[in-house]
N, C-alpha and C positions, 0 to 999 in steps of 0.2 A: 432622408431615411428615418424611419421611426425608431423609438427608443428600444423596443423589443428586438428589432432586427439587428441593431447595433450590438446589443448584448449577446445575441446569439453568434454573430460574427467574431466579436471579441473572445468569447468563450472557445469557439473553434480555432481561432488564431493561437490561443494559449495552449489548447490541446495539441495542436500541430508542433508548436515549439517544444512542449514537454516530450512529445514522441521522439523528436530529433535529439534532444538533450539526453533522453534515456539511452538512445543508441550510442551516443559519444561516451557517456560515463559508466555504462553497464559493468565492464570488468573491474575498474578501479573502485566503484561504489560497493560492489558485492564482495570484493576482497577485504574491504574495510568492515563490512558486516560480520565477516567470519571471525570466530574467537582466535585469540593469539595464544600460542604455547611456545615454550622454549624448544628449540631444535625441531619444531614441526610447523609446517606452513601449508596453507590451502592454496590451490591453483584453481581459479574459476575456469571451468570449461562449459561447453554446450554439447549435450548429447545430440547426435544427428537425427534422432527418431522424432518425428512429429514437428510441431512448431518450435522454433529455437527460443531458448529462454530470454534472449535479448529482446526478441520481438514481443513476447509475452509481458516482459517488464515495460517496455515502451508502450504497449497497448494499455497497460494498467495505468501508466502516467497519463496517457491520452484520454482515457475514460474518466479520470478523477474530476476534472472541472466540469465535464458534462453531467456526471452523477450528482455533483454538488448543485449545479444549476437546476437539475431535474428535482432534487430534493427541495430546493427553495420554492420552485413552482408548485409542487404537489402539496407542500405544507403551507403555501401561501405566506412565505416569509417576505416581508416587504421592507423592514428597517435594516439599515446597515449594521446596527449593532447585532441583531439576530443573524445576519449573514456571516459577520465575523465570527460569532459564537458557534455557528454551524460549521464553518470551516475549520475552526480550532478543535471542535469535537471530532470531526473526521480525521483531521491530521494527528490528533493525539491517539486515536484508536488505531490508525495505521501504524504509527511508531510503536505502540504497545504490541501489536501483532509482530512486527519485525523483531522487537526485543525478546518476545517470547520464543520465537524460532531461534534466535541467537543463543538463548539460554538452553534450549533443547539440544542444540548441536554441541554447545560447550559441556553440558552434563554427560552427554554420550561419549565424547572423546576423553573427558576426565575419567570416566569409569573405565575406558580402555586402557589409559595410562596407569591408573592405580592398580589395576588387575594384570598388568604387564602383558596385555594383549597386543600392544604395539611396541616393537623393539627398535631402539635407536642404537646403532653401532658407531663407534669411533667418533662420537659427537658431531656427526654430519647431520645437517638439516634434512629431514624427510619432507618430501612434498606430496600432498594428497590431492588428487584431482576431485573437484566437487562441482556438481551442477546445482545452482541455486534456485532451481525451479520451485521448490517448497517455500523458499523466502517470498517469491513472487505470489504464490498462493496465499500465504499468510497475509501478505501486504494487501492483496485485493480483498481478502476476507475482512481485514480491518477496515478498509474503505467502505465496504458494504454495510458492516455493522455500525460504522460511524454515521452513515446516511440514515440508517434506521433509527439509531439513538437520536440523531439530530431532528429527524421528523417527529418522533415521539415527544421530545422534550420542548421543541421550539414551534411546533405547529400552531397555526392560528385556530383556536378553539371557538367557534361562533355558534351560538344557538339563537336563531331568530325565531320570530313568531311563526313563520311558515314551517319550520322544523318541529316546533312544539305541537302545532295542530295537525301535523301529518299523521295518518294512521299507520301503525306498524304493520 
């Protein structure tokens, strides 16, 4: 089996494993992403309209290694150092996107609490159902932006004689 084929099979295997892991950890992971408040908790739910959020999340995880490999191929990244740098850029921007969404939700609910738009009676914990589909969108956006940044920063810039002599 040639080297390219093994790389594609390995990437697909990692993608399938990430899809399965995404299905298993969806609720617990997203409950940890939600901001924490005293006497107020979020309950992760999935709205039954359209594609379930857990599937979108798992598909995002599934596509991450594939998009990463595609970025490496398009930008002609061949060294392991650049591949690691690319993966770190993509991961960092995905985490940044998730953190931005977390801060957005936290700011919104902090505003509601400060303006007494959410009332808590008898010191009982209030549970708010929330569908984290926007977290998944932000996460996927972070991955896509990470791939673009990785491409722009790490691509192999080659100017050969044929490209210099080529008419525009």
